[in-house]
PyMOL Python script that loads the backbone (N, CA, C, O; Angstrom):
from pymol import cmd

cmd.read_pdbstr("""\
ATOM      1  N   UNK A   1       0.855  -1.184   0.000  1.00  0.00           N
ATOM      2  CA  UNK A   1       0.000   0.000   0.000  1.00  0.00           C
ATOM      3  C   UNK A   1       0.894   1.238   0.000  1.00  0.00           C
ATOM      4  O   UNK A   1       1.842   1.298   0.783  1.00  0.00           O
ATOM      5  N   UNK A   2       0.627   2.211  -0.838  1.00  0.00           N
ATOM      6  CA  UNK A   2       1.464   3.416  -0.884  1.00  0.00           C
ATOM      7  C   UNK A   2       1.338   4.227   0.397  1.00  0.00           C
ATOM      8  O   UNK A   2       0.326   4.164   1.094  1.00  0.00           O
ATOM      9  N   UNK A   3       2.354   4.968   0.685  1.00  0.00           N
ATOM     10  CA  UNK A   3       2.328   5.834   1.866  1.00  0.00           C
ATOM     11  C   UNK A   3       1.278   6.923   1.677  1.00  0.00           C
ATOM     12  O   UNK A   3       0.964   7.316   0.554  1.00  0.00           O
ATOM     13  N   UNK A   4       0.739   7.404   2.804  1.00  0.00           N
ATOM     14  CA  UNK A   4      -0.354   8.376   2.741  1.00  0.00           C
ATOM     15  C   UNK A   4       0.029   9.648   1.993  1.00  0.00           C
ATOM     16  O   UNK A   4      -0.826  10.246   1.339  1.00  0.00           O
ATOM     17  N   UNK A   5       1.298  10.083   2.067  1.00  0.00           N
ATOM     18  CA  UNK A   5       1.712  11.295   1.356  1.00  0.00           C
ATOM     19  C   UNK A   5       1.557  11.105  -0.154  1.00  0.00           C
ATOM     20  O   UNK A   5       1.183  12.036  -0.867  1.00  0.00           O
ATOM     21  N   UNK A   6       1.846   9.891  -0.636  1.00  0.00           N
ATOM     22  CA  UNK A   6       1.737   9.611  -2.053  1.00  0.00           C
ATOM     23  C   UNK A   6       0.277   9.638  -2.500  1.00  0.00           C
ATOM     24  O   UNK A   6      -0.016  10.074  -3.613  1.00  0.00           O
ATOM     25  N   UNK A   7      -0.627   9.185  -1.664  1.00  0.00           N
ATOM     26  CA  UNK A   7      -2.051   9.185  -2.004  1.00  0.00           C
ATOM     27  C   UNK A   7      -2.605  10.594  -1.981  1.00  0.00           C
ATOM     28  O   UNK A   7      -3.531  10.912  -2.727  1.00  0.00           O
ATOM     29  N   UNK A   8      -2.041  11.451  -1.122  1.00  0.00           N
ATOM     30  CA  UNK A   8      -2.487  12.828  -1.051  1.00  0.00           C
ATOM     31  C   UNK A   8      -3.816  13.026  -0.346  1.00  0.00           C
ATOM     32  O   UNK A   8      -4.250  14.167  -0.185  1.00  0.00           O
ATOM     33  N   UNK A   9      -4.467  11.975   0.072  1.00  0.00           N
ATOM     34  CA  UNK A   9      -5.792  12.101   0.662  1.00  0.00           C
ATOM     35  C   UNK A   9      -5.765  12.317   2.168  1.00  0.00           C
ATOM     36  O   UNK A   9      -6.731  12.831   2.731  1.00  0.00           O
ATOM     37  N   UNK A  10      -4.696  11.939   2.818  1.00  0.00           N
ATOM     38  CA  UNK A  10      -4.639  12.012   4.279  1.00  0.00           C
ATOM     39  C   UNK A  10      -3.633  13.065   4.733  1.00  0.00           C
ATOM     40  O   UNK A  10      -2.588  13.244   4.107  1.00  0.00           O
ATOM     41  N   UNK A  11      -3.952  13.759   5.820  1.00  0.00           N
ATOM     42  CA  UNK A  11      -2.999  14.732   6.370  1.00  0.00           C
ATOM     43  C   UNK A  11      -1.748  14.025   6.890  1.00  0.00           C
ATOM     44  O   UNK A  11      -1.781  12.828   7.179  1.00  0.00           O
ATOM     45  N   UNK A  12      -0.663  14.758   7.008  1.00  0.00           N
ATOM     46  CA  UNK A  12       0.567  14.195   7.569  1.00  0.00           C
ATOM     47  C   UNK A  12       0.287  13.585   8.931  1.00  0.00           C
ATOM     48  O   UNK A  12      -0.448  14.154   9.738  1.00  0.00           O
ATOM     49  N   UNK A  13       0.872  12.434   9.178  1.00  0.00           N
ATOM     50  CA  UNK A  13       0.721  11.758  10.464  1.00  0.00           C
ATOM     51  C   UNK A  13      -0.520  10.893  10.564  1.00  0.00           C
ATOM     52  O   UNK A  13      -0.708  10.215  11.574  1.00  0.00           O
ATOM     53  N   UNK A  14      -1.372  10.893   9.551  1.00  0.00           N
ATOM     54  CA  UNK A  14      -2.585  10.071   9.544  1.00  0.00           C
ATOM     55  C   UNK A  14      -2.366   8.912   8.574  1.00  0.00           C
ATOM     56  O   UNK A  14      -1.763   9.096   7.516  1.00  0.00           O
ATOM     57  N   UNK A  15      -2.843   7.737   8.921  1.00  0.00           N
ATOM     58  CA  UNK A  15      -2.574   6.543   8.128  1.00  0.00           C
ATOM     59  C   UNK A  15      -3.800   5.648   8.033  1.00  0.00           C
ATOM     60  O   UNK A  15      -4.618   5.594   8.951  1.00  0.00           O
ATOM     61  N   UNK A  16      -3.913   4.958   6.926  1.00  0.00           N
ATOM     62  CA  UNK A  16      -4.872   3.862   6.769  1.00  0.00           C
ATOM     63  C   UNK A  16      -4.023   2.636   6.490  1.00  0.00           C
ATOM     64  O   UNK A  16      -3.326   2.582   5.476  1.00  0.00           O
ATOM     65  N   UNK A  17      -4.072   1.656   7.372  1.00  0.00           N
ATOM     66  CA  UNK A  17      -3.223   0.477   7.246  1.00  0.00           C
ATOM     67  C   UNK A  17      -3.923  -0.688   6.569  1.00  0.00           C
ATOM     68  O   UNK A  17      -3.313  -1.739   6.377  1.00  0.00           O
ATOM     69  N   UNK A  18      -5.164  -0.531   6.210  1.00  0.00           N
ATOM     70  CA  UNK A  18      -5.897  -1.621   5.578  1.00  0.00           C
ATOM     71  C   UNK A  18      -6.888  -2.232   6.550  1.00  0.00           C
ATOM     72  O   UNK A  18      -7.340  -1.581   7.492  1.00  0.00           O
ATOM     73  N   UNK A  19      -7.212  -3.469   6.312  1.00  0.00           N
ATOM     74  CA  UNK A  19      -8.197  -4.150   7.142  1.00  0.00           C
ATOM     75  C   UNK A  19      -7.555  -5.332   7.860  1.00  0.00           C
ATOM     76  O   UNK A  19      -6.465  -5.778   7.500  1.00  0.00           O
ATOM     77  N   UNK A  20      -8.246  -5.828   8.874  1.00  0.00           N
ATOM     78  CA  UNK A  20      -7.808  -7.024   9.598  1.00  0.00           C
ATOM     79  C   UNK A  20      -9.032  -7.895   9.820  1.00  0.00           C
ATOM     80  O   UNK A  20     -10.094  -7.406  10.207  1.00  0.00           O
ATOM     81  N   UNK A  21      -8.879  -9.167   9.578  1.00  0.00           N
ATOM     82  CA  UNK A  21      -9.973 -10.112   9.786  1.00  0.00           C
ATOM     83  C   UNK A  21      -9.900 -10.652  11.209  1.00  0.00           C
ATOM     84  O   UNK A  21      -8.814 -10.948  11.708  1.00  0.00           O
ATOM     85  N   UNK A  22     -11.041 -10.778  11.856  1.00  0.00           N
ATOM     86  CA  UNK A  22     -11.103 -11.339  13.208  1.00  0.00           C
ATOM     87  C   UNK A  22     -11.133 -12.861  13.076  1.00  0.00           C
ATOM     88  O   UNK A  22     -11.992 -13.420  12.395  1.00  0.00           O
ATOM     89  N   UNK A  23     -10.180 -13.521  13.738  1.00  0.00           N
ATOM     90  CA  UNK A  23     -10.096 -14.982  13.685  1.00  0.00           C
ATOM     91  C   UNK A  23     -11.088 -15.643  14.619  1.00  0.00           C
ATOM     92  O   UNK A  23     -11.830 -14.969  15.335  1.00  0.00           O
ATOM     93  N   UNK A  24     -11.096 -16.948  14.607  1.00  0.00           N
ATOM     94  CA  UNK A  24     -12.034 -17.734  15.423  1.00  0.00           C
ATOM     95  C   UNK A  24     -11.905 -17.459  16.911  1.00  0.00           C
ATOM     96  O   UNK A  24     -12.883 -17.563  17.651  1.00  0.00           O
ATOM     97  N   UNK A  25     -10.707 -17.110  17.352  1.00  0.00           N
ATOM     98  CA  UNK A  25     -10.468 -16.832  18.774  1.00  0.00           C
ATOM     99  C   UNK A  25     -10.644 -15.355  19.098  1.00  0.00           C
ATOM    100  O   UNK A  25     -10.324 -14.930  20.208  1.00  0.00           O
ATOM    101  N   UNK A  26     -11.154 -14.554  18.140  1.00  0.00           N
ATOM    102  CA  UNK A  26     -11.351 -13.131  18.374  1.00  0.00           C
ATOM    103  C   UNK A  26     -10.084 -12.313  18.209  1.00  0.00           C
ATOM    104  O   UNK A  26     -10.044 -11.154  18.622  1.00  0.00           O
ATOM    105  N   UNK A  27      -9.063 -12.881  17.621  1.00  0.00           N
ATOM    106  CA  UNK A  27      -7.787 -12.198  17.462  1.00  0.00           C
ATOM    107  C   UNK A  27      -7.699 -11.502  16.106  1.00  0.00           C
ATOM    108  O   UNK A  27      -8.304 -11.933  15.124  1.00  0.00           O
ATOM    109  N   UNK A  28      -6.932 -10.417  16.078  1.00  0.00           N
ATOM    110  CA  UNK A  28      -6.636  -9.741  14.815  1.00  0.00           C
ATOM    111  C   UNK A  28      -5.126  -9.604  14.687  1.00  0.00           C
ATOM    112  O   UNK A  28      -4.401  -9.663  15.680  1.00  0.00           O
ATOM    113  N   UNK A  29      -4.661  -9.422  13.460  1.00  0.00           N
ATOM    114  CA  UNK A  29      -3.250  -9.177  13.213  1.00  0.00           C
ATOM    115  C   UNK A  29      -3.098  -7.694  12.891  1.00  0.00           C
ATOM    116  O   UNK A  29      -3.735  -7.178  11.973  1.00  0.00           O
ATOM    117  N   UNK A  30      -2.256  -7.023  13.649  1.00  0.00           N
ATOM    118  CA  UNK A  30      -1.965  -5.612  13.378  1.00  0.00           C
ATOM    119  C   UNK A  30      -0.989  -5.582  12.209  1.00  0.00           C
ATOM    120  O   UNK A  30       0.051  -6.239  12.262  1.00  0.00           O
ATOM    121  N   UNK A  31      -1.302  -4.838  11.159  1.00  0.00           N
ATOM    122  CA  UNK A  31      -0.415  -4.814   9.996  1.00  0.00           C
ATOM    123  C   UNK A  31       1.022  -4.432  10.371  1.00  0.00           C
ATOM    124  O   UNK A  31       1.255  -3.604  11.252  1.00  0.00           O
ATOM    125  N   UNK A  32       1.985  -5.067   9.666  1.00  0.00           N
ATOM    126  CA  UNK A  32       3.401  -4.871   9.949  1.00  0.00           C
ATOM    127  C   UNK A  32       3.790  -3.390   9.919  1.00  0.00           C
ATOM    128  O   UNK A  32       4.517  -2.930  10.799  1.00  0.00           O
ATOM    129  N   UNK A  33       3.321  -2.648   8.933  1.00  0.00           N
ATOM    130  CA  UNK A  33       3.664  -1.226   8.823  1.00  0.00           C
ATOM    131  C   UNK A  33       3.224  -0.465  10.070  1.00  0.00           C
ATOM    132  O   UNK A  33       3.947   0.409  10.549  1.00  0.00           O
ATOM    133  N   UNK A  34       2.047  -0.787  10.597  1.00  0.00           N
ATOM    134  CA  UNK A  34       1.541  -0.130  11.807  1.00  0.00           C
ATOM    135  C   UNK A  34       2.386  -0.526  13.018  1.00  0.00           C
ATOM    136  O   UNK A  34       2.735   0.324  13.837  1.00  0.00           O
ATOM    137  N   UNK A  35       2.718  -1.826  13.133  1.00  0.00           N
ATOM    138  CA  UNK A  35       3.552  -2.269  14.263  1.00  0.00           C
ATOM    139  C   UNK A  35       4.900  -1.570  14.255  1.00  0.00           C
ATOM    140  O   UNK A  35       5.393  -1.144  15.300  1.00  0.00           O
ATOM    141  N   UNK A  36       5.494  -1.452  13.075  1.00  0.00           N
ATOM    142  CA  UNK A  36       6.800  -0.799  12.978  1.00  0.00           C
ATOM    143  C   UNK A  36       6.707   0.687  13.312  1.00  0.00           C
ATOM    144  O   UNK A  36       7.536   1.213  14.054  1.00  0.00           O
ATOM    145  N   UNK A  37       5.704   1.358  12.768  1.00  0.00           N
ATOM    146  CA  UNK A  37       5.553   2.792  12.998  1.00  0.00           C
ATOM    147  C   UNK A  37       5.350   3.121  14.472  1.00  0.00           C
ATOM    148  O   UNK A  37       5.899   4.101  14.975  1.00  0.00           O
ATOM    149  N   UNK A  38       4.554   2.292  15.168  1.00  0.00           N
ATOM    150  CA  UNK A  38       4.210   2.570  16.558  1.00  0.00           C
ATOM    151  C   UNK A  38       5.045   1.769  17.559  1.00  0.00           C
ATOM    152  O   UNK A  38       4.773   1.803  18.759  1.00  0.00           O
ATOM    153  N   UNK A  39       6.042   1.062  17.081  1.00  0.00           N
ATOM    154  CA  UNK A  39       6.933   0.336  17.980  1.00  0.00           C
ATOM    155  C   UNK A  39       6.247  -0.767  18.763  1.00  0.00           C
ATOM    156  O   UNK A  39       6.538  -0.963  19.943  1.00  0.00           O
ATOM    157  N   UNK A  40       5.346  -1.482  18.126  1.00  0.00           N
ATOM    158  CA  UNK A  40       4.629  -2.576  18.776  1.00  0.00           C
ATOM    159  C   UNK A  40       5.351  -3.878  18.449  1.00  0.00           C
ATOM    160  O   UNK A  40       5.559  -4.212  17.282  1.00  0.00           O
ATOM    161  N   UNK A  41       5.728  -4.606  19.497  1.00  0.00           N
ATOM    162  CA  UNK A  41       6.461  -5.856  19.321  1.00  0.00           C
ATOM    163  C   UNK A  41       5.715  -7.007  19.984  1.00  0.00           C
ATOM    164  O   UNK A  41       4.840  -6.799  20.824  1.00  0.00           O
ATOM    165  N   UNK A  42       6.072  -8.210  19.594  1.00  0.00           N
ATOM    166  CA  UNK A  42       5.489  -9.408  20.191  1.00  0.00           C
ATOM    167  C   UNK A  42       5.642  -9.354  21.709  1.00  0.00           C
ATOM    168  O   UNK A  42       6.724  -9.063  22.220  1.00  0.00           O
ATOM    169  N   UNK A  43       4.575  -9.632  22.414  1.00  0.00           N
ATOM    170  CA  UNK A  43       4.613  -9.615  23.877  1.00  0.00           C
ATOM    171  C   UNK A  43       4.220  -8.291  24.500  1.00  0.00           C
ATOM    172  O   UNK A  43       4.006  -8.228  25.711  1.00  0.00           O
ATOM    173  N   UNK A  44       4.117  -7.225  23.705  1.00  0.00           N
ATOM    174  CA  UNK A  44       3.686  -5.926  24.234  1.00  0.00           C
ATOM    175  C   UNK A  44       2.248  -6.002  24.729  1.00  0.00           C
ATOM    176  O   UNK A  44       1.447  -6.793  24.232  1.00  0.00           O
ATOM    177  N   UNK A  45       1.940  -5.184  25.696  1.00  0.00           N
ATOM    178  CA  UNK A  45       0.577  -5.058  26.193  1.00  0.00           C
ATOM    179  C   UNK A  45      -0.056  -3.839  25.552  1.00  0.00           C
ATOM    180  O   UNK A  45       0.541  -2.763  25.518  1.00  0.00           O
ATOM    181  N   UNK A  46      -1.274  -4.012  25.044  1.00  0.00           N
ATOM    182  CA  UNK A  46      -2.010  -2.908  24.440  1.00  0.00           C
ATOM    183  C   UNK A  46      -3.281  -2.658  25.228  1.00  0.00           C
ATOM    184  O   UNK A  46      -3.880  -3.586  25.771  1.00  0.00           O
ATOM    185  N   UNK A  47      -3.684  -1.416  25.286  1.00  0.00           N
ATOM    186  CA  UNK A  47      -4.913  -1.006  25.963  1.00  0.00           C
ATOM    187  C   UNK A  47      -6.000  -0.895  24.907  1.00  0.00           C
ATOM    188  O   UNK A  47      -5.798  -0.269  23.866  1.00  0.00           O
ATOM    189  N   UNK A  48      -7.152  -1.500  25.170  1.00  0.00           N
ATOM    190  CA  UNK A  48      -8.284  -1.460  24.245  1.00  0.00           C
ATOM    191  C   UNK A  48      -9.394  -0.655  24.902  1.00  0.00           C
ATOM    192  O   UNK A  48      -9.900  -1.032  25.959  1.00  0.00           O
ATOM    193  N   UNK A  49      -9.774   0.459  24.273  1.00  0.00           N
ATOM    194  CA  UNK A  49     -10.858   1.307  24.757  1.00  0.00           C
ATOM    195  C   UNK A  49     -11.981   1.265  23.738  1.00  0.00           C
ATOM    196  O   UNK A  49     -11.735   1.052  22.551  1.00  0.00           O
ATOM    197  N   UNK A  50     -13.214   1.466  24.190  1.00  0.00           N
ATOM    198  CA  UNK A  50     -14.324   1.431  23.247  1.00  0.00           C
ATOM    199  C   UNK A  50     -15.379   2.474  23.533  1.00  0.00           C
ATOM    200  O   UNK A  50     -15.653   2.810  24.685  1.00  0.00           O
ATOM    201  N   UNK A  51     -15.961   2.976  22.470  1.00  0.00           N
ATOM    202  CA  UNK A  51     -17.090   3.896  22.526  1.00  0.00           C
ATOM    203  C   UNK A  51     -18.161   3.303  21.619  1.00  0.00           C
ATOM    204  O   UNK A  51     -17.892   3.038  20.447  1.00  0.00           O
ATOM    205  N   UNK A  52     -19.361   3.090  22.131  1.00  0.00           N
ATOM    206  CA  UNK A  52     -20.397   2.424  21.363  1.00  0.00           C
ATOM    207  C   UNK A  52     -20.772   3.168  20.094  1.00  0.00           C
ATOM    208  O   UNK A  52     -21.280   2.557  19.154  1.00  0.00           O
ATOM    209  N   UNK A  53     -20.536   4.474  20.043  1.00  0.00           N
ATOM    210  CA  UNK A  53     -20.841   5.241  18.833  1.00  0.00           C
ATOM    211  C   UNK A  53     -19.689   5.252  17.844  1.00  0.00           C
ATOM    212  O   UNK A  53     -19.903   5.099  16.641  1.00  0.00           O
ATOM    213  N   UNK A  54     -18.469   5.431  18.338  1.00  0.00           N
ATOM    214  CA  UNK A  54     -17.348   5.664  17.429  1.00  0.00           C
ATOM    215  C   UNK A  54     -16.411   4.483  17.248  1.00  0.00           C
ATOM    216  O   UNK A  54     -15.616   4.488  16.308  1.00  0.00           O
ATOM    217  N   UNK A  55     -16.467   3.478  18.098  1.00  0.00           N
ATOM    218  CA  UNK A  55     -15.660   2.285  17.892  1.00  0.00           C
ATOM    219  C   UNK A  55     -14.556   2.093  18.905  1.00  0.00           C
ATOM    220  O   UNK A  55     -14.634   2.558  20.042  1.00  0.00           O
ATOM    221  N   UNK A  56     -13.525   1.395  18.466  1.00  0.00           N
ATOM    222  CA  UNK A  56     -12.432   0.982  19.338  1.00  0.00           C
ATOM    223  C   UNK A  56     -11.188   1.844  19.154  1.00  0.00           C
ATOM    224  O   UNK A  56     -10.938   2.402  18.085  1.00  0.00           O
ATOM    225  N   UNK A  57     -10.428   1.929  20.226  1.00  0.00           N
ATOM    226  CA  UNK A  57      -9.100   2.529  20.189  1.00  0.00           C
ATOM    227  C   UNK A  57      -8.147   1.470  20.721  1.00  0.00           C
ATOM    228  O   UNK A  57      -8.380   0.888  21.781  1.00  0.00           O
ATOM    229  N   UNK A  58      -7.083   1.226  19.985  1.00  0.00           N
ATOM    230  CA  UNK A  58      -6.041   0.304  20.423  1.00  0.00           C
ATOM    231  C   UNK A  58      -4.773   1.131  20.552  1.00  0.00           C
ATOM    232  O   UNK A  58      -4.330   1.755  19.588  1.00  0.00           O
ATOM    233  N   UNK A  59      -4.196   1.135  21.731  1.00  0.00           N
ATOM    234  CA  UNK A  59      -3.018   1.965  21.965  1.00  0.00           C
ATOM    235  C   UNK A  59      -2.126   1.335  23.026  1.00  0.00           C
ATOM    236  O   UNK A  59      -2.544   0.445  23.766  1.00  0.00           O
ATOM    237  N   UNK A  60      -0.917   1.807  23.081  1.00  0.00           N
ATOM    238  CA  UNK A  60      -0.031   1.403  24.171  1.00  0.00           C
ATOM    239  C   UNK A  60      -0.493   2.127  25.435  1.00  0.00           C
ATOM    240  O   UNK A  60      -0.888   3.290  25.359  1.00  0.00           O
ATOM    241  N   UNK A  61      -0.452   1.484  26.568  1.00  0.00           N
ATOM    242  CA  UNK A  61      -0.906   2.124  27.809  1.00  0.00           C
ATOM    243  C   UNK A  61      -0.205   3.438  28.131  1.00  0.00           C
ATOM    244  O   UNK A  61      -0.823   4.333  28.707  1.00  0.00           O
ATOM    245  N   UNK A  62       1.070   3.576  27.774  1.00  0.00           N
ATOM    246  CA  UNK A  62       1.790   4.811  28.115  1.00  0.00           C
ATOM    247  C   UNK A  62       1.205   6.026  27.412  1.00  0.00           C
ATOM    248  O   UNK A  62       1.338   7.142  27.913  1.00  0.00           O
ATOM    249  N   UNK A  63       0.561   5.841  26.265  1.00  0.00           N
ATOM    250  CA  UNK A  63      -0.077   6.960  25.564  1.00  0.00           C
ATOM    251  C   UNK A  63      -1.197   7.534  26.423  1.00  0.00           C
ATOM    252  O   UNK A  63      -1.325   8.752  26.547  1.00  0.00           O
ATOM    253  N   UNK A  64      -1.995   6.674  27.009  1.00  0.00           N
ATOM    254  CA  UNK A  64      -3.111   7.107  27.845  1.00  0.00           C
ATOM    255  C   UNK A  64      -2.593   7.769  29.118  1.00  0.00           C
ATOM    256  O   UNK A  64      -3.190   8.731  29.602  1.00  0.00           O
ATOM    257  N   UNK A  65      -1.492   7.264  29.662  1.00  0.00           N
ATOM    258  CA  UNK A  65      -0.921   7.885  30.858  1.00  0.00           C
ATOM    259  C   UNK A  65      -0.506   9.323  30.558  1.00  0.00           C
ATOM    260  O   UNK A  65      -0.701  10.211  31.388  1.00  0.00           O
ATOM    261  N   UNK A  66       0.066   9.556  29.379  1.00  0.00           N
ATOM    262  CA  UNK A  66       0.469  10.910  28.999  1.00  0.00           C
ATOM    263  C   UNK A  66      -0.750  11.825  28.881  1.00  0.00           C
ATOM    264  O   UNK A  66      -0.722  12.972  29.328  1.00  0.00           O
ATOM    265  N   UNK A  67      -1.809  11.312  28.279  1.00  0.00           N
ATOM    266  CA  UNK A  67      -3.038  12.100  28.131  1.00  0.00           C
ATOM    267  C   UNK A  67      -3.632  12.395  29.506  1.00  0.00           C
ATOM    268  O   UNK A  67      -4.055  13.521  29.770  1.00  0.00           O
ATOM    269  N   UNK A  68      -3.666  11.398  30.376  1.00  0.00           N
ATOM    270  CA  UNK A  68      -4.210  11.591  31.725  1.00  0.00           C
ATOM    271  C   UNK A  68      -3.403  12.646  32.482  1.00  0.00           C
ATOM    272  O   UNK A  68      -3.978  13.469  33.195  1.00  0.00           O
ATOM    273  N   UNK A  69      -2.097  12.631  32.337  1.00  0.00           N
ATOM    274  CA  UNK A  69      -1.260  13.625  33.017  1.00  0.00           C
ATOM    275  C   UNK A  69      -1.600  15.028  32.535  1.00  0.00           C
ATOM    276  O   UNK A  69      -1.663  15.961  33.335  1.00  0.00           O
ATOM    277  N   UNK A  70      -1.821  15.186  31.223  1.00  0.00           N
ATOM    278  CA  UNK A  70      -2.206  16.496  30.681  1.00  0.00           C
ATOM    279  C   UNK A  70      -3.548  16.947  31.245  1.00  0.00           C
ATOM    280  O   UNK A  70      -3.717  18.115  31.594  1.00  0.00           O
ATOM    281  N   UNK A  71      -4.493  16.029  31.334  1.00  0.00           N
ATOM    282  CA  UNK A  71      -5.816  16.365  31.872  1.00  0.00           C
ATOM    283  C   UNK A  71      -5.693  16.824  33.322  1.00  0.00           C
ATOM    284  O   UNK A  71      -6.288  17.830  33.708  1.00  0.00           O
ATOM    285  N   UNK A  72      -4.927  16.095  34.121  1.00  0.00           N
ATOM    286  CA  UNK A  72      -4.778  16.460  35.526  1.00  0.00           C
ATOM    287  C   UNK A  72      -4.068  17.805  35.685  1.00  0.00           C
ATOM    288  O   UNK A  72      -4.433  18.597  36.554  1.00  0.00           O
ATOM    289  N   UNK A  73      -3.059  18.069  34.853  1.00  0.00           N
ATOM    290  CA  UNK A  73      -2.381  19.373  34.917  1.00  0.00           C
ATOM    291  C   UNK A  73      -3.355  20.497  34.570  1.00  0.00           C
ATOM    292  O   UNK A  73      -3.343  21.549  35.209  1.00  0.00           O
ATOM    293  N   UNK A  74      -4.189  20.279  33.573  1.00  0.00           N
ATOM    294  CA  UNK A  74      -5.185  21.289  33.187  1.00  0.00           C
ATOM    295  C   UNK A  74      -6.192  21.511  34.308  1.00  0.00           C
ATOM    296  O   UNK A  74      -6.600  22.643  34.567  1.00  0.00           O
ATOM    297  N   UNK A  75      -6.594  20.427  34.974  1.00  0.00           N
ATOM    298  CA  UNK A  75      -7.558  20.558  36.073  1.00  0.00           C
ATOM    299  C   UNK A  75      -6.973  21.394  37.217  1.00  0.00           C
ATOM    300  O   UNK A  75      -7.693  22.160  37.858  1.00  0.00           O
ATOM    301  N   UNK A  76      -5.677  21.248  37.468  1.00  0.00           N
ATOM    302  CA  UNK A  76      -5.033  22.017  38.535  1.00  0.00           C
ATOM    303  C   UNK A  76      -5.002  23.505  38.206  1.00  0.00           C
ATOM    304  O   UNK A  76      -5.043  24.337  39.112  1.00  0.00           O
ATOM    305  N   UNK A  77      -4.931  23.850  36.920  1.00  0.00           N
ATOM    306  CA  UNK A  77      -4.904  25.245  36.503  1.00  0.00           C
ATOM    307  C   UNK A  77      -6.260  25.916  36.659  1.00  0.00           C
ATOM    308  O   UNK A  77      -6.337  27.132  36.837  1.00  0.00           O
ATOM    309  N   UNK A  78      -7.316  25.140  36.594  1.00  0.00           N
ATOM    310  CA  UNK A  78      -8.666  25.729  36.631  1.00  0.00           C
ATOM    311  C   UNK A  78      -9.176  25.939  38.032  1.00  0.00           C
ATOM    312  O   UNK A  78     -10.292  26.424  38.216  1.00  0.00           O
TER     313      UNK A  78
END
""", "prot")
cmd.dss("prot")
cmd.show_as("cartoon", "prot")
cmd.util.cbc("prot")
cmd.orient("prot")
């Protein structure tokens, strides 16, 4: 799949990695390009969040910790 810059349809830093089929055990394979870009390796723990309207978020737990820290700092300012 061409990089998003070549397609011209997506802003910098935004990606479409394709699709993943859910296996019999409910597992999916994260595309290699996505694993490499986000530093996801075998054995890593991922956080799965869900919103019934908008869907799922799959991220490394440290990303959420950074966001939570920003929220708490903002709350202290108010």
